[in-house]
C-alpha positions as CSV (number, residue, x, y, z in Angstrom):
1,M,64.8,-39.8,-61.5
2,N,66.8,-38.1,-64.3
3,K,69.8,-39.6,-66.2
4,M,72.4,-37.7,-64.5
5,K,71.1,-38.8,-60.9
6,H,70.9,-42.3,-62.1
7,L,74.4,-42.4,-63.3
8,L,75.8,-40.8,-60.2
9,I,74.0,-43.2,-57.7
10,V,75.1,-46.4,-59.7
11,A,78.8,-45.1,-60.1
12,L,78.5,-44.6,-56.2
13,A,77.4,-48.0,-55.6
14,G,79.9,-49.3,-57.4
15,L,82.5,-47.4,-55.4
16,V,81.3,-48.2,-52.1
17,M,81.5,-51.9,-52.5
18,G,85.3,-51.6,-51.8
19,S,86.7,-51.1,-48.1
20,C,88.1,-47.7,-47.5
21,H,91.3,-49.5,-46.5
22,K,91.7,-51.6,-49.8
23,I,93.9,-50.3,-52.7
24,E,93.5,-52.8,-55.2
25,V,90.6,-51.2,-56.6
26,T,90.9,-49.0,-59.7
27,P,88.1,-46.3,-59.8
28,N,86.5,-46.3,-62.9
29,S,84.1,-43.2,-63.7
30,L,81.1,-43.1,-65.8
31,Y,81.1,-39.1,-65.7
32,T,81.3,-36.9,-68.4
33,E,80.8,-33.2,-67.9
34,E,77.2,-33.4,-68.8
35,V,76.6,-35.7,-65.7
36,F,78.4,-34.1,-62.9
37,P,76.3,-32.7,-60.4
38,K,75.7,-28.8,-60.8
39,T,72.7,-27.9,-58.3
40,D,72.4,-28.4,-54.5
41,A,69.8,-31.3,-54.9
42,E,71.6,-33.2,-57.5
43,F,74.6,-33.1,-54.8
44,Q,72.2,-34.2,-52.1
45,S,70.9,-37.0,-53.9
46,V,74.6,-38.1,-54.0
47,M,75.2,-37.8,-50.6
48,G,71.8,-39.9,-49.3
49,T,73.8,-43.1,-48.8
50,I,75.9,-41.6,-46.0
51,Y,72.9,-40.3,-44.2
52,T,71.4,-43.7,-44.6
53,S,74.4,-45.3,-43.0
54,L,74.3,-42.9,-40.0
55,R,70.7,-43.7,-39.5
56,G,71.5,-47.4,-39.2
57,H,74.4,-47.0,-37.1
58,Y,73.3,-44.8,-34.4
59,S,70.2,-46.7,-33.3
60,L,71.8,-49.8,-32.8
61,G,75.4,-50.4,-32.4
62,Y,76.3,-47.0,-31.4
63,W,73.2,-46.9,-28.8
64,F,74.3,-50.3,-27.4
65,A,78.0,-49.3,-26.8
66,Q,77.4,-45.8,-25.4
67,E,74.4,-46.5,-23.2
68,L,74.7,-49.8,-22.2
69,S,78.4,-49.4,-21.1
70,S,77.1,-46.5,-18.5
71,D,75.1,-46.5,-15.3
72,E,72.1,-45.2,-17.4
73,S,70.8,-48.6,-19.2
74,I,71.1,-52.2,-18.6
75,L,69.8,-55.2,-21.0
76,P,69.8,-58.4,-18.5
77,V,69.3,-61.9,-19.4
78,Y,65.8,-63.6,-19.2
79,G,66.2,-67.4,-18.7
80,G,68.9,-67.5,-21.5
81,N,66.6,-65.0,-24.0
82,W,68.9,-62.2,-24.8
83,F,72.2,-63.4,-23.3
84,D,73.5,-63.5,-27.5
85,G,77.0,-64.2,-26.6
86,Q,77.2,-62.0,-23.4
87,G,77.4,-59.0,-25.7
88,Y,75.0,-56.7,-23.9
89,I,75.9,-57.7,-20.4
90,Q,79.8,-57.6,-21.1
91,L,79.0,-53.8,-21.8
92,H,77.4,-53.6,-18.3
93,R,80.3,-55.3,-16.4
94,H,83.1,-53.8,-18.5
95,D,84.4,-56.8,-19.3
96,W,84.2,-56.6,-23.1
97,N,87.1,-58.1,-25.2
98,K,88.3,-57.5,-28.8
99,D,85.9,-59.8,-30.4
100,H,82.6,-57.8,-29.0
101,G,80.1,-58.0,-31.7
102,W,78.5,-54.5,-30.9
103,I,82.0,-53.0,-30.5
104,T,83.3,-54.3,-34.0
105,T,79.9,-53.1,-35.5
106,V,80.4,-49.1,-34.2
107,W,84.0,-49.5,-35.7
108,N,82.9,-51.0,-39.1
109,D,79.9,-48.4,-39.2
110,A,82.1,-45.6,-38.3
111,Y,84.8,-46.6,-41.0
112,S,82.0,-47.2,-43.4
113,I,80.9,-43.3,-43.1
114,V,84.4,-42.3,-43.4
115,G,85.0,-44.2,-46.6
116,L,81.5,-43.2,-48.1
117,C,82.6,-39.5,-47.5
118,N,86.1,-40.2,-49.2
119,Q,84.6,-41.8,-52.2
120,T,82.0,-38.9,-52.5
121,M,84.7,-36.5,-52.4
122,Y,86.4,-38.1,-54.9
123,I,83.2,-38.3,-57.3
124,F,82.9,-34.6,-56.7
125,R,86.3,-33.5,-57.5
126,N,85.5,-32.5,-61.1
127,A,82.2,-31.2,-60.7
128,P,82.0,-27.7,-61.7
129,D,83.0,-25.0,-59.1
130,G,80.6,-23.0,-57.2
131,D,78.8,-22.4,-54.0
132,S,76.9,-25.7,-54.6
133,K,79.9,-27.8,-54.8
134,N,81.7,-26.0,-51.8
135,T,79.0,-26.5,-49.7
136,A,78.7,-30.2,-50.5
137,I,82.4,-30.8,-50.0
138,A,81.9,-29.0,-46.5
139,E,79.0,-31.3,-45.7
140,L,81.0,-34.4,-46.5
141,K,84.0,-33.1,-44.2
142,T,81.6,-32.5,-41.4
143,L,80.0,-36.1,-41.9
144,R,83.7,-37.3,-41.9
145,A,84.5,-35.4,-38.8
146,F,81.8,-36.7,-37.0
147,A,82.6,-40.2,-37.6
148,Y,86.3,-39.6,-36.8
149,W,85.1,-37.8,-33.6
150,E,83.2,-40.9,-32.7
151,L,86.4,-43.3,-33.5
152,L,88.6,-40.8,-31.3
153,D,85.9,-40.8,-28.3
154,M,85.4,-44.5,-28.6
155,F,88.8,-46.0,-29.7
156,G,91.3,-43.3,-28.9
157,N,94.3,-43.7,-31.5
158,V,92.9,-44.5,-34.8
159,P,94.0,-44.7,-38.3
160,L,93.5,-41.5,-40.4
161,D,92.4,-42.5,-44.0
162,T,91.3,-39.3,-45.8
163,V,91.6,-40.2,-49.6
164,Y,90.4,-41.9,-52.3
165,P,91.7,-44.2,-53.5
166,S,93.2,-45.1,-50.2
167,P,97.3,-45.2,-50.5
168,G,97.1,-48.5,-48.5
169,V,96.4,-49.6,-44.7
170,Q,97.1,-47.0,-42.3
171,A,99.0,-47.0,-38.8
172,K,97.1,-45.7,-36.2
173,A,97.5,-41.8,-35.6
174,A,98.0,-40.4,-32.0
175,R,94.6,-39.4,-30.3
176,A,95.8,-35.9,-30.0
177,Q,96.4,-36.0,-34.1
178,V,93.0,-37.4,-34.6
179,F,91.7,-34.7,-32.4
180,S,93.5,-31.9,-34.6
181,F,92.5,-33.4,-37.9
182,V,88.8,-33.2,-36.5
183,E,89.1,-29.6,-35.1
184,S,90.9,-28.5,-38.4
185,E,87.9,-30.3,-40.8
186,L,85.2,-28.6,-39.0
187,K,86.8,-25.1,-38.9
188,S,87.4,-25.2,-42.6
189,A,84.0,-26.7,-43.4
190,I,81.8,-24.2,-41.2
191,P,82.3,-20.9,-43.5
192,Y,80.7,-23.1,-46.3
193,L,78.0,-24.6,-44.5
194,K,74.2,-24.0,-44.9
195,T,72.9,-21.5,-42.1
196,A,69.2,-22.1,-42.9
197,T,67.1,-24.1,-40.3
198,G,63.7,-25.7,-40.7
199,S,62.5,-28.2,-43.4
200,S,65.0,-27.5,-46.0
201,T,68.0,-28.7,-43.9
202,Y,66.4,-30.8,-41.2
203,G,68.4,-34.1,-40.8
204,K,71.1,-32.4,-43.0
205,V,74.4,-30.9,-41.7
206,T,74.6,-27.3,-41.3
207,R,76.9,-24.8,-39.8
208,W,75.2,-25.0,-36.4
209,M,75.7,-28.8,-36.3
210,A,79.2,-28.5,-37.0
211,N,79.7,-25.6,-34.4
212,A,77.9,-28.1,-31.9
213,L,80.1,-30.8,-32.7
214,L,83.1,-28.3,-32.2
215,A,81.9,-27.8,-28.8
216,K,81.6,-31.4,-28.0
217,L,85.2,-31.9,-29.3
218,Y,86.5,-28.8,-27.2
219,L,84.5,-29.7,-24.2
220,N,86.5,-33.1,-24.2
221,A,89.7,-31.7,-25.4
222,E,91.4,-32.3,-21.8
223,V,90.3,-36.2,-22.4
224,Y,91.3,-36.6,-26.0
225,A,94.4,-34.4,-26.4
226,G,95.6,-33.7,-23.0
227,S,95.0,-30.0,-22.8
228,P,91.9,-28.2,-22.0
229,K,90.1,-26.0,-24.6
230,Y,87.2,-24.6,-22.6
231,N,87.3,-21.0,-24.0
232,E,87.2,-22.3,-27.6
233,A,84.0,-24.4,-26.5
234,I,82.4,-21.6,-25.1
235,A,83.1,-19.7,-28.5
236,A,81.7,-22.6,-30.5
237,C,78.6,-22.7,-28.3
238,D,78.2,-18.9,-28.6
239,A,78.0,-19.2,-32.2
240,V,75.2,-21.4,-32.0
241,I,73.5,-19.1,-29.6
242,A,74.1,-16.1,-31.5
243,S,72.2,-17.5,-34.4
244,G,69.1,-17.2,-32.8
245,N,67.9,-20.3,-34.7
246,F,67.2,-22.4,-31.7
247,A,65.5,-22.3,-28.5
248,L,64.6,-24.4,-25.5
249,E,61.1,-26.5,-25.7
250,S,59.0,-25.6,-22.8
251,R,58.2,-27.9,-19.7
252,G,54.8,-28.8,-21.7
253,S,56.7,-29.8,-24.8
254,Y,60.1,-31.4,-23.3
255,L,58.6,-34.9,-24.0
256,T,56.8,-34.3,-27.0
257,Q,59.9,-33.3,-28.8
258,F,60.9,-37.3,-28.6
259,Y,57.3,-38.4,-29.8
260,P,56.9,-40.0,-33.4
261,T,55.1,-36.7,-34.5
262,N,58.6,-35.0,-33.9
263,G,60.4,-33.1,-36.8
264,P,61.5,-30.0,-38.2
265,A,59.2,-27.8,-35.9
266,N,61.1,-29.0,-32.8
267,K,63.2,-25.7,-32.3
268,E,65.6,-27.6,-29.8
269,F,66.8,-29.5,-32.6
270,I,69.9,-28.6,-34.0
271,F,70.8,-32.2,-35.9
272,A,68.3,-35.0,-35.7
273,I,68.4,-38.4,-37.5
274,P,65.1,-38.8,-39.3
275,Y,63.4,-42.2,-39.0
276,D,60.6,-43.6,-41.0
277,P,58.8,-46.9,-40.3
278,S,58.5,-47.3,-44.0
279,T,62.0,-47.7,-44.3
280,S,63.8,-51.0,-43.1
281,N,67.4,-49.6,-43.5
282,G,67.9,-48.0,-40.1
283,Y,66.0,-49.3,-37.1
284,L,64.8,-47.0,-34.3
285,F,63.5,-50.0,-32.2
286,H,63.0,-48.4,-28.8
287,G,59.4,-49.4,-28.3
288,R,60.7,-53.0,-28.9
289,Y,63.4,-52.8,-26.5
290,D,61.9,-50.6,-23.9
291,L,58.5,-51.2,-23.3
292,N,57.4,-54.1,-20.6
293,R,56.0,-56.8,-22.6
294,N,52.4,-56.4,-20.9
295,L,52.0,-52.8,-22.0
296,G,52.1,-53.3,-25.8
297,I,48.4,-52.8,-25.8
298,K,48.3,-49.7,-23.6
299,Y,51.0,-47.9,-25.8
300,R,49.4,-49.3,-29.1
301,Y,52.7,-51.2,-29.9
302,S,52.9,-52.3,-33.2
303,G,51.8,-56.0,-33.1
304,S,50.5,-56.1,-29.8
305,T,47.3,-58.3,-29.4
306,P,45.2,-58.9,-26.2
307,G,46.2,-62.7,-26.1
308,N,47.5,-65.7,-27.9
309,Y,50.2,-66.1,-25.5
310,S,51.4,-69.4,-24.3
311,F,51.7,-68.3,-20.7
312,N,50.1,-65.0,-19.6
313,Q,47.5,-62.7,-21.2
314,I,46.3,-59.1,-20.4
315,I,43.1,-58.9,-19.1
316,M,41.5,-56.3,-21.4
317,N,39.2,-53.3,-20.7
318,Q,40.0,-52.2,-24.4
319,T,39.0,-54.2,-27.2
320,S,42.1,-54.7,-29.6
321,G,45.6,-54.3,-30.3
322,N,47.2,-52.8,-33.2
323,G,49.0,-54.0,-36.2
324,L,50.7,-57.4,-36.7
325,I,49.1,-60.6,-35.1
326,N,51.2,-62.5,-32.0
327,S,54.0,-60.1,-31.8
328,R,54.5,-57.9,-28.8
329,P,57.3,-55.5,-27.2
330,S,60.5,-57.7,-25.9
331,G,60.9,-55.3,-23.0
332,P,64.5,-56.2,-22.2
333,R,66.0,-52.7,-21.7
334,A,65.8,-51.1,-18.4
335,T,67.7,-48.4,-16.3
336,L,69.2,-49.1,-12.7
337,S,67.3,-48.3,-9.6
338,S,70.5,-46.4,-8.4
339,F,70.3,-44.1,-11.6
340,Y,66.6,-43.2,-11.3
341,N,67.0,-42.9,-7.4
342,S,70.0,-40.7,-7.7
343,Y,68.7,-38.3,-10.5
344,F,64.9,-38.3,-10.8
345,K,63.1,-39.1,-7.3
346,A,64.0,-35.8,-5.5
347,D,62.1,-33.3,-7.6
348,P,58.3,-34.4,-8.5
349,N,57.8,-31.2,-10.2
350,D,60.3,-32.2,-12.9
351,I,58.7,-33.2,-16.4
352,R,61.5,-35.3,-17.0
353,N,60.4,-37.8,-14.4
354,N,57.5,-38.7,-16.8
355,Q,59.7,-40.6,-19.2
356,W,59.9,-43.6,-16.7
357,L,57.5,-46.6,-16.3
358,V,57.8,-48.0,-12.7
359,G,55.3,-49.4,-10.2
360,L,51.7,-50.2,-10.7
361,Q,50.5,-49.7,-14.2
362,Y,47.0,-48.4,-15.3
363,W,44.9,-48.2,-18.2
364,S,44.5,-44.6,-19.6
365,D,41.1,-44.6,-17.7
366,G,42.9,-45.2,-14.4
367,S,42.0,-48.7,-14.0
368,P,44.4,-51.3,-13.1
369,I,46.3,-53.4,-15.9
370,M,45.7,-56.9,-14.9
371,V,47.4,-59.8,-16.2
372,R,46.3,-63.4,-16.3
373,T,49.0,-66.2,-16.0
374,T,49.5,-69.3,-13.7
375,K,51.3,-69.5,-10.3
376,K,54.3,-70.9,-12.1
377,G,54.2,-68.8,-14.7
378,Y,54.3,-65.7,-12.4
379,D,57.0,-67.3,-10.5
380,Q,59.0,-69.9,-11.6
381,F,60.3,-70.7,-8.5
382,Y,56.8,-71.5,-6.9
383,T,56.8,-75.2,-5.7
384,G,53.2,-75.9,-4.8
385,A,51.3,-78.5,-6.2
386,D,48.8,-75.9,-7.8
387,G,51.7,-74.3,-10.1
388,N,49.3,-74.6,-13.1
389,A,46.2,-72.7,-11.2
390,E,45.1,-69.6,-12.6
391,Y,46.9,-66.4,-11.1
392,I,46.0,-62.9,-12.0
393,Y,47.9,-59.8,-10.6
394,H,48.2,-56.1,-11.0
395,L,50.9,-55.4,-13.3
396,S,53.9,-53.5,-11.7
397,I,57.1,-52.5,-12.6
398,D,59.9,-53.2,-10.0
399,S,62.6,-50.9,-9.8
400,V,64.9,-53.7,-8.4
401,I,66.9,-55.8,-10.9
402,A,67.8,-59.2,-9.0
403,A,69.7,-61.9,-10.9
404,R,67.7,-64.9,-9.7
405,L,68.9,-67.5,-11.9
406,N,72.6,-66.6,-12.5
407,P,74.5,-63.7,-11.0
408,A,77.4,-64.1,-13.5
409,S,75.3,-63.9,-16.4
410,I,72.7,-61.4,-14.9
411,D,70.1,-63.9,-15.7
412,L,66.7,-62.8,-14.0
413,G,64.8,-65.7,-14.9
414,N,61.8,-66.4,-17.4
415,D,58.7,-65.7,-15.6
416,E,56.4,-62.5,-15.0
417,V,58.6,-61.6,-12.2
418,A,61.7,-61.2,-14.2
419,W,60.0,-59.7,-17.1
420,N,58.4,-57.0,-14.9
421,M,62.0,-56.2,-13.3
422,G,63.6,-53.0,-14.3
423,I,62.6,-49.2,-14.8
424,R,61.6,-48.8,-18.3
425,N,62.2,-45.8,-20.6
426,I,59.6,-44.3,-23.0
427,K,61.3,-41.0,-23.9
428,F,60.9,-42.3,-27.5
429,Y,57.7,-42.8,-27.2
430,P,56.1,-45.8,-29.1
431,D,54.9,-45.2,-32.5
432,A,51.0,-46.4,-32.7
433,N,51.0,-45.6,-36.3
434,S,53.5,-48.0,-37.5
435,S,52.7,-51.2,-39.0
436,S,55.9,-52.4,-37.9
437,R,58.5,-52.4,-35.0
438,N,60.2,-49.4,-36.6
439,Q,59.4,-46.0,-35.3
440,S,59.2,-42.7,-36.7
441,N,60.7,-40.8,-33.8
442,D,63.6,-38.8,-35.1
443,A,66.5,-39.0,-32.8
444,P,68.3,-35.7,-32.0
445,L,72.3,-35.9,-31.6
446,F,72.7,-32.3,-30.8
447,R,69.9,-30.2,-29.0
448,Y,70.0,-26.6,-28.0
449,A,69.9,-27.6,-24.2
450,D,73.2,-29.3,-24.7
451,I,74.7,-26.2,-26.2
452,L,73.6,-24.4,-22.9
453,L,74.8,-27.1,-20.5
454,M,78.1,-27.6,-22.5
455,K,78.8,-23.7,-22.1
456,A,77.7,-23.9,-18.4
457,E,80.5,-26.9,-17.7
458,A,83.1,-24.9,-19.7
459,I,82.7,-22.0,-17.5
460,L,82.6,-24.1,-14.2
461,R,85.9,-25.9,-15.6
462,G,87.7,-22.3,-15.9
463,G,86.5,-21.0,-19.1
464,T,85.7,-17.1,-19.6
465,A,82.0,-16.4,-19.2
466,T,80.5,-14.2,-22.1
467,N,77.5,-12.5,-23.0
468,G,76.4,-11.7,-19.5
469,Q,75.8,-15.6,-19.3
470,T,77.0,-17.4,-16.0
471,A,77.0,-21.2,-15.3
472,L,74.3,-20.7,-13.0
473,S,72.3,-18.6,-15.3
474,L,72.7,-21.2,-18.1
475,V,71.8,-24.1,-15.9
476,N,68.8,-22.2,-14.7
477,S,67.5,-21.3,-18.0
478,V,67.3,-25.2,-19.0
479,R,65.6,-26.0,-15.6
480,S,63.1,-23.5,-15.9
481,N,61.6,-25.2,-18.7
482,R,61.7,-28.6,-17.1
483,T,60.3,-27.9,-13.7
484,T,58.4,-25.7,-11.6
485,S,60.6,-25.9,-8.5
486,A,62.6,-22.9,-7.4
487,A,65.9,-21.8,-9.3
488,W,69.0,-22.9,-8.2
489,T,71.2,-20.2,-6.3
490,A,74.4,-22.2,-6.9
491,V,75.8,-24.9,-9.2
492,T,78.7,-27.1,-9.0
493,L,80.2,-29.7,-11.4
494,D,78.4,-32.6,-9.6
495,D,75.1,-30.5,-10.1
496,L,75.7,-30.2,-13.6
497,Y,76.8,-34.0,-14.0
498,A,73.1,-34.8,-12.4
499,E,71.3,-32.4,-14.5
500,R,73.0,-33.8,-17.8
501,A,71.9,-37.2,-16.6
502,R,68.2,-35.9,-16.2
503,E,68.3,-34.0,-19.4
504,F,69.9,-36.3,-21.8
505,T,68.9,-39.9,-20.7
506,W,68.5,-42.3,-23.7
507,E,70.3,-39.8,-25.9
508,C,73.9,-41.6,-26.2
509,W,75.6,-39.0,-24.0
510,R,76.2,-40.9,-20.6
511,R,79.2,-42.7,-21.3
512,N,80.8,-39.5,-22.6
513,D,79.9,-37.5,-19.7
514,M,80.9,-40.3,-17.1
515,I,84.4,-40.2,-18.5
516,R,84.9,-36.4,-18.6
517,F,83.6,-36.0,-15.0
518,G,85.5,-39.2,-13.6
519,K,83.0,-41.5,-12.8
520,Y,83.5,-44.3,-15.2
521,E,85.1,-46.6,-12.9
522,T,82.3,-46.5,-10.2
523,S,80.6,-49.6,-9.2
524,Y,76.8,-49.6,-10.1
525,G,74.5,-52.6,-10.8
526,F,76.3,-55.6,-11.8
527,K,79.5,-53.9,-12.5
528,T,82.4,-53.6,-10.1
529,N,85.3,-53.6,-12.6
530,A,87.3,-50.3,-12.4
531,D,89.9,-50.8,-15.0
532,T,90.8,-47.1,-16.3
533,Y,91.9,-48.6,-19.6
534,R,88.1,-49.4,-20.7
535,R,87.5,-45.6,-21.0
536,I,88.4,-46.7,-24.8
537,F,87.4,-49.8,-26.2
538,P,89.7,-52.3,-28.1
539,I,90.4,-52.7,-31.7
540,P,88.3,-55.2,-33.1
541,T,90.1,-58.7,-34.1
542,M,88.4,-58.2,-37.5
543,A,90.4,-54.8,-38.0
544,M,93.5,-56.1,-36.8
545,N,93.5,-59.1,-39.0
546,T,92.8,-56.8,-41.9
547,N,95.4,-54.1,-41.0
548,P,98.9,-55.7,-39.9
549,K,100.0,-52.0,-39.1
550,L,97.5,-51.8,-36.1
551,V,98.5,-52.2,-32.8
552,Q,95.9,-53.3,-30.1
553,N,94.8,-50.5,-27.4
554,P,96.6,-50.8,-23.8
555,G,95.0,-53.5,-21.5
556,Y,93.6,-55.7,-24.6
């Protein structure tokens, strides 16, 4: 690392120690004309901290808030395991409060990204003018716009803090005002953003990522700002389509685009967050959360071994596990049978069905996966005198989730029956080459399939069709690359809603879709709460205590 980069990074580290809402910090610059960034690589080296923050934010707090509050995913309790202060089950039941841990984390993460962007733009203010600086500023504006899009989507009215040093704590801006800010930032940034795709810009903001975010903003404009902008959404989608840089993955490669080997070669990825198992800052733990705990050996989950468990043991037809000793996937996260039955069972020809683990499980050679335990270890409610006798069973994942211990806390119990409940998702396929639980699967935030389905939806909702594409032709273009079943002859909004469920499972879009389609208050699983104010989350207590100008969101 040369002296200029070292000084920039040290100076940035000093700046980011302060909150974006504090004003008592007087910025001191280490810069002279000789150490300002000048080249694209030098600007990128300073912005790396922001991308690192986004990586850690997306795969944990953001994922839980978006997915567990929808009908797509549930994280139950297993005999007290994973109760964690009710944080996961509150999201499912829609009875979270202003002290909810993950909601607080999401707020803090988003504002941390805002603060980092503000501070980095402050660093760049006196850098030499030119294309590299213009592109870097545009990239920062887009990243900040993404953070504010999250905030307006999840919290509604939020403070707009856009300068560094901050002038002080801000009152909440109206949701429509935040919408307008995100819109204007993206539109001003787009002309200066890079248009190249592939390795040189993979995982970085490009013009196409900004247009995809703009399309998402416009598609939800009626929710966010009270007025539809469907033609604007179509125009933003058309910008991505017209670039010619993206295409749908075929039926044969739909699932592999989410595998640990994914990366710049994936032609659907418009913007993805790269993950690396050698990095501990930003965990993609899908294998840990999503695999049934008896399936670690089959899927070569890091740490899985053929035994050494206190109450159950895989009966092996393979010789060893992989990685760390005496560890295995936790397996707490599942989907509801109602979600699976509604969207996946009807079409056996759809490749997207293969992301699910349900029913009897087999080794790769077709032989059954057998588990050795005791009668009591299999079923904790077994009352026979031979409860400690050996019991061997064929592993089967039950689609039904039953709260056998405590319905209020969604506690299933702590035995094999409980841990085998709930259909598991392996879309982000376990990383067999990782020596830790961290995976190398990159997570796409925006895919080309979303562009096509957003345009189809905008047309169905009243937007003007363009370029000879209709809602039906757009949906069928996606489906023709997912299933061998016949093309649809008509499409409704409900059809499109179901198609989005199939296409974007586990990709953090379900909550957003449910709200836009008016489905968020429906009952599913253990959720009966129909409070409409829960379409936005509460302002966390921590933020209220820090900023006396904040007013709590209605209902909280």
